[in-house]
N, C-alpha and C positions, 0 to 999 in steps of 0.2 A: 136731433142735430148730434151727429158722433163727435165728442171730445177731441182736443189735439191729441192727445194721447191716444187714443184708437187708431188715428190717422197713420200717426208714426209708427205703430204695431204693425199694420197693414203694410206699409210702405216697407219695413222691416222683412215681414213674411216676403212678401213678392221680391224685394230683392236678393232674399235668400234661397228663394225657388228659381229665381232666373239664374243665381250664379250656382248653384246644383246643376241645373240642367244643362248651361253651358260647362261646367269642369267636366262632367259627365259625357258629353259629346266631345269634349279635347281629350279625354283620356281615354273614352272605348270606341269612337268612330273607327270608321275602317282607316280612317288616314290620323289616327289620335296616338295617341304616345305609346300606348299600350300593345297595338301593334306592328307600330315602327322599332318597338325595342325586341321584340319577338322576332320580329323580319333582320334585324341588325344581328340579333344571334344565330339564327339561320345563316346567314350570310357568313359570317365569320367563320362557321363549322364548315360549310361547303366549300370555302377560300381555303381551309387547312386539308379538307380532303382532298382537293385538286390539287394542293401542294406535293401531296403524301404521292398521289395516282401520277403526278409526273416525274419525280424521282423511280417511281419505279417502274415506268415506261422508258426512261431514260437507262436504267439499271438492264433492260430487257434488250435494248435496241444494241448496248454494247454487246450483249451476249451473242446476239444474231449475229454480228459481226465477226466476231469470237469464231461463232461456230462456220461460217460461210470462208473464210481464209486459215483456218488453223485445223489439221485433219490431228492435230494432236487435242485439241480441245474436244472433238468427234469420240476420239478413241477415251477420253477418259470420262467424258457421261455416258458412255457406252461400257463402260468398266463400272462406273459407282452406280449408278441406277438401274441397269439391266444386267449386270452380272457379267458381261459378256467377254469373253477369253479368246486367246489365240490359239491356235490347234499345239499340242503338247503342253499346253499351261495347266498349273492346278489353282483352283480359288479355294485359299483357306480362309473361311470367316471366323472372327476372331469374336465373342460374345462379351460385352459389355460388362462389369461386375455391378 
């Protein structure tokens, strides 16, 4: 017959095993704490990216409106990006130092 000391040790061992399994399940299950934290960080990152893309979209939309309504804006872009010029004009490039 086992002594009361051995019974207590077996109970503690069983309780520790159950606690360890429960803790591991709570932390690492697909709905556990670790995956939840990972998803939370990913969500924050994606929300920041969405905010940045919305700002870029707003800026591009404003540029589209300018291009649709202003011939001067079209001329400015043609000159700056494509080095276009009017007849008789000369383009002088100045290289930065």
